[in-house]
N, C-alpha and C positions, 0 to 999 in steps of 0.2 A: 406243067404241073409245078406249083410252088411248094415251099417247105410246109405250109399249113395243110395243103392237100395230102402230102406224104404223111405228116403226123396224124391227121384225122383218119386216114385209111389204115395206118398202122395201129392206132389205138383201137379201132373197130375190130380189126382182125385178131389182135392179141386178146382183147376182152372176150370175144366170141369163143376162142379156143379155150380160154380159162373157164368160161361158163359151161362148156361141154364137160369139162373135167368135174366141175362142181355138181352138175346134174347126175353124174354117175354115182354120187353118194346115195341116191335114192330120194327118200322123203325127209323133209326137215322135221326135227322133233316137235311133237305136239306141245303147245304152250298150255300150262295149267290154267284153269279158270280163276280169275282174280276174285277177291272178296272185298267188300266194302268194310272198312274199319270205322266204327263209331265210338266216339268218346263223349261222355257227358259229365257235367259237374255243376257246381253252383256259381262259378265265375271263371272268366278267362284269366290266364296267367301268361304274360308275354315278356320276353327279354330280347334286347337288341344289341348287336355288336358289329364292328367293322374292323378290317385289317387291310393294310396296304398291300398291293401286289405289284409295286413298281419293280422293274428289273434291277438287281443289285450290282451288276457288273457292266453297266452301260459305260462305254468308252474302252472297255477291255474285250468285250464280246460283240458279235453281230446279232442284233435282234431285228426281226422282220415285222413291219406294220401290216396287219391283216385287214382285209375288207374290200380292197380294190384290186389292182394288178399285183402280179407276183414279183418278188425280188425287191420290194421297197424297204430299204434299210432305215431303221430308226436313227434320227439325227438329234433328237433332244426330247425334252418333256414340256408339254404345254400345260397339262393338268395331271395331278396324281390320279392313280387308278386304284380301285378297292374291290374287295369282296365284302358284301354285307350279309348279315345273318339275322334271322328272326326265329325265335323259339315260341311256339304257340301251344298251350295246353289248356285244360279246363279243370284244374284242381289237383291232379296227380302228376307224377313224374313221367307219365305217358304223354307224348305230344308229338308234334311235327316240327321239322326244321326246314326253313326256306332260305336258301343261299342265292345270292345274285352277284355275279362277277362282271366287272367292266372289261369284258372280252367278247370276241366275235362269236364264239361258240365252243362247244365240246362235244365229242362223240359220247354215246352211251357207255362206252368202255371206260372212259376217263371219269364219267359221273359215277359209275359203279365203284371205281377205286376210291373216290371221295367218300361214298357211302360206307364202304368196308372200313375205312379208317375211323369214321365217326362212330360206327357201331362198336368198334373195339374199345372206345373210351368208356370206362365203367359207369360214369354218371349219365352217359347218353345211351346206355344199353336198352332202355325201355322206349326209345324213340320208335314210333310206328310209321314214320314217313320222312324221308330225306329227299328234298327236291332241290336241284341246282338249275337255275336259269341264268341266262347271259343277257346283258343289256344290248348286246349285238353291236357294240361300238366298232365302227370301221377304222378306228385309229388306235386300236389296242394291239398287244403283242399276239403273234400267231400262236394259237393254242390248238389248232386243228391240223395244220401241216400243209395246207394248200398254197401258202403264200411265200414259200422259200424261193431261192434263186432258180430261174428257169434254165434248162439246158438248151442246146442248139435247136432242138425240135420244139422249143417253147413249152416243155413239160416241167412244171414246178418241182423243185426238190422239197424235202421236209423242212419247213420253216420253224418247227418247234425247237425250243432249247430245253434240254433235260433238266438243268438246274432251275430254270424258270417254272417248268411244270411242277417240279417238286415244291417250290415255294407256293404256287397256287394251291396245291393239295394241302400242305401243312397249314397255311394261313386259313384255309377254309375250315379245317378241323378246329383251329384255335378260335375262330369266330363263332363256330357252333357251340363250343364249350363255354365261351364267355357269354353268349346269348342265353344259354341255359342258366348260368350263374346269376345273370341279371334279371331273371324272371320276377315279375311282381303282379299281384292281382289288379284287375281293372275291368273296364267295359270296352266292348268292341262295337264299332259303328261302320256302316258302309254308306257311301253317297257318290253322286256323280255330278259332273258339270260339263257344259258344252265347251268344245275347243274349236268352234267354227272359225275358219280362216287359218287354222294352225297346221293343216295337212296339205300335201301337194303330191301329185303323181303324173307322170307322162304316159303311164300304161292305161289300157282300157279296162279299168276296174269298174265293177257295177255301181259302187258308191263309196263314200268316205265315212268311216265310223268316227264322227267328230265328237267323241265322248271320252272324257277322262274319268276313270274310276278310282276312288280313294277308299281304302279301309283304314280306319283311324282307331288306335288304341289309346284310351285315356286311363292312366294309372290311378288307383284309389289314393295313393300317397301324394299326389300332386307333382310328381316328378315329370320329366320330359315325356311328351307323347311320342308314339311311333306311328308313322304313316306308311302304308303300302300303296304305291301309286302305279297305275297302269295306263300307258299311252301306246297307241299303235302307230308309231312313226320311226322310220330308220334313223339311227344316229350316224349319219354318213356325210354330213354337209361340209366337212373339211375337204373332201374330194380326193381324187386319185393322185394329185400332186403333193399331198401332205406327207411329211415324213416325221411328224412330231407325235409322241405318245399323248393320248387324250381319251377321256371318258366321253367326249363330245357333249351334247346337250344334257344328258342325265346328270353329269357332274354339276352343271350350273343350276339345274332344277333342284337338286338336293341342297346345294349351297344356299339358294334363295329361300327355300322353305325353312332351313335352319336359322337364317338371319332374321326372317320375319316372324317366325312362330316358336323357334327353339326346338322344333320337333325333329326326331330322327326319321330318316327316310330310307326305305328299301324300294328301289325302282324295278318294276317288272315290265319288260317289253310286251306289247300287244301283238295281235295277229297282223304282221306288217306287209307280207307279200311285196308289192312294189310301191308301198306307201312311204313317202318321205315327210319330214317336217317342212313346213313352209319356209320360204326364204324371206328373211326380214332385213337383211343387209347384203345386197349383191356385190358390194365393193370390198367388204371386210369379212372373210370367212370366220375368223375368230370371234368377232363381235356378233356375227350371225348366229353361231351356236350358243353364245351367251344369251342372246335375245330369245332364241327358241326355248332354252331352259327356263328363262324368266316367264315366258308366256305360259308354259305348262304349269309352272309353280304357282303362278297367280290364279290359274284355273282351279288348282287343288285347294288353295287357300280360300277360294270363293265358294266352295261346296257348302250349300245351306240346306240340304235335304237328307241329312244323316238319319239312318234307320238303325235302331239298337238291335244287335244280334243276340240271340239266345246262346248260352254257353254249350254249344254242341259242335263237335268236329266230325265230319265225315270225309274220308279219303279213300281213293281206289286207284291203284296203279296197275294198268293193264298192258301187258306186253303183246306185241304183234310183229308180223313180218312185213317188210316193205320192199317191193321189187326195186332192183337197181337197174335203171335203163340208161344211165349216163355213162358212156364208155370212157370218157376222160377221168371221171371220179373213180370208176372201177379200176382203171389202170393205175391211178395214184395209190389206191388202197392195196393193189396187188404188189406194188414195189415198196410198200411200207411207209409211204408218205403220210397216210392217215391210219389211225387204228381201225381195224375192220375184221369181223369174223363172217365168212361167207356161208350161206345156206342155199341149198338147191331150190329153184323156183321155176316151174314150167311157164308161168304166166309172165315172167320177165323177159324182155328182149335179149338180155345177156345170159339168162339162165341162173341168175344170182339174186338173192334177197339178203337184206340185213335185218337183224332183230333189234327192235327199238321199243318204245313204250309211250304211254299217255297217262299222265296223272291228272285226276280231276276230282271235284267235290260233287258227288251225286246228290240229287234231291230225292231219288227213288232207287230201288234195287236195280242194278244194271241188268239183271236177268229179265226185267220187264220192259226194258227199253229197246226200240228197234235199231239203235245205234250200235250195230254189231262190228266186232273186230275179227279179222281172220285168225283162226287158231293155227293154221298150218299154211306154209307158203305153197304147198302142193295143191291146196284147195282155194286159195285166195283169189277172188275175182275183183280186180280193181279197175275202175274206169279211168278215163283220161281227165276227168274233172274232179275238183276237190269236193269232198263231202265231210260231214262231221267226224268221220273215223278213218277215212283213207285219203291219202293225198298223193298227187304228183306235183312236186314243188313248183313254185313260181320263179325260182332262182336258179342260176347256173352254178351257184356256189353252195356248199353245205351250210345249213343253218340250224341252230337249236333255238327255240323260242318258247317261253311260257306265256300264256295269254289268258285274259279274261274275255270270253267271246262276246259277240255282238248281241245287242238287244237283251232279251230276257233269259237267255240260256245261262245256266249256272255252271256249266262245264268249264274247268280249267284245263287247258291242253298243254302238252309239251310235244315238240316234234323235231325230228331230224329227217331231212328229205333231200332227194336228188331227182332232178327233172329228167324225164325220158326225152332223148334228143336223137336226131338222125345224124348220119355222117356229115351232111352239109352243115347242120347246126353245131356239130363237134368242131368243125373247121372254124366256124364263126366264134365259138367259145375260146378257141386257142388264140385267135386274133385279139379278143377282148382281154385275155390274160396279159397282153403286152402293155396295155395302157395303165 
């Protein structure tokens, strides 16, 4: 029996004992029914802002690169990283904020801290929706905790830096305030373009969603446009050997759009699963991510089927419980590596569920849709296959993503997920964390 066997069995045993204690709490609290918020007006008003989230004490502190193996210490800066913000309203000070950070992910606990701080700002007190998505760059600073230095049993330590997390929070608030201050009336359009040849996967996925979606705001005063761009491809092409901070291809996508059109860009990662961006340069990884960004930027610039949107905003954030079946991730949460609040769940292999949420733009009242979310972890019935409202994740690592889904669905999803795995798979996951 090698060290991976010992670690896998140990993680399984500890997680199961912990789950039994959580189950003794009884039933998880019921989640209130969510309500769709509808805003109407005579015109869209949108503001854009961005703030840097580069680490300020590089060279003095240790920062961990998140996305591949654990313990990857940052050695330099390849590109700057940012948090972008867009404020969208339809005539009044009631509106929604969308923030997008060049990081691998955040738990719902950190997202709610950002929300709390934004809502505390007087000018943003009427905000009816605050959504934070991550570009999911695999070359950003660890903001989840999974990617710190591993111990002798290959269990990662917390890779988050308290001061960096504070900078992320404060810069997010500043970006939201500045986006609100920069709001101006204009028209909003949506369009799509093929990105055939731009995606790649080694996994047995049913198909590739080779479509880029662009939401384009055109100010009435002729100032710079703002584009919201959605692509479903992992920003991970620098690979596990990389130790340089980078926003990966989204950085170069935004840069090229700005150079060619002058437009501001907020990038929102799509439903990625195991989908990667295509390899355009096998010999030069840096040039490869630049070419990826330019490929997707050119597709966004080429959109020629814009549809004018009526000045109506509908948003609904629905909370739900998600069973935690990954013993390694639960062990990390138990030891405080990642932020986590446990809830009892009989349907989970570990006896534990986490509380998360999905934010989307409904076309109809959610009460009339069959896409139901479980109100209680005690009554949740989740299958082993992904559906529009319940997931067992496709990844061994925690992920938050905001996505514009496939084909004609209008639902915008956010998800944090953990895959259910066996002891043998736990052992395999621990081996992967070394690479």
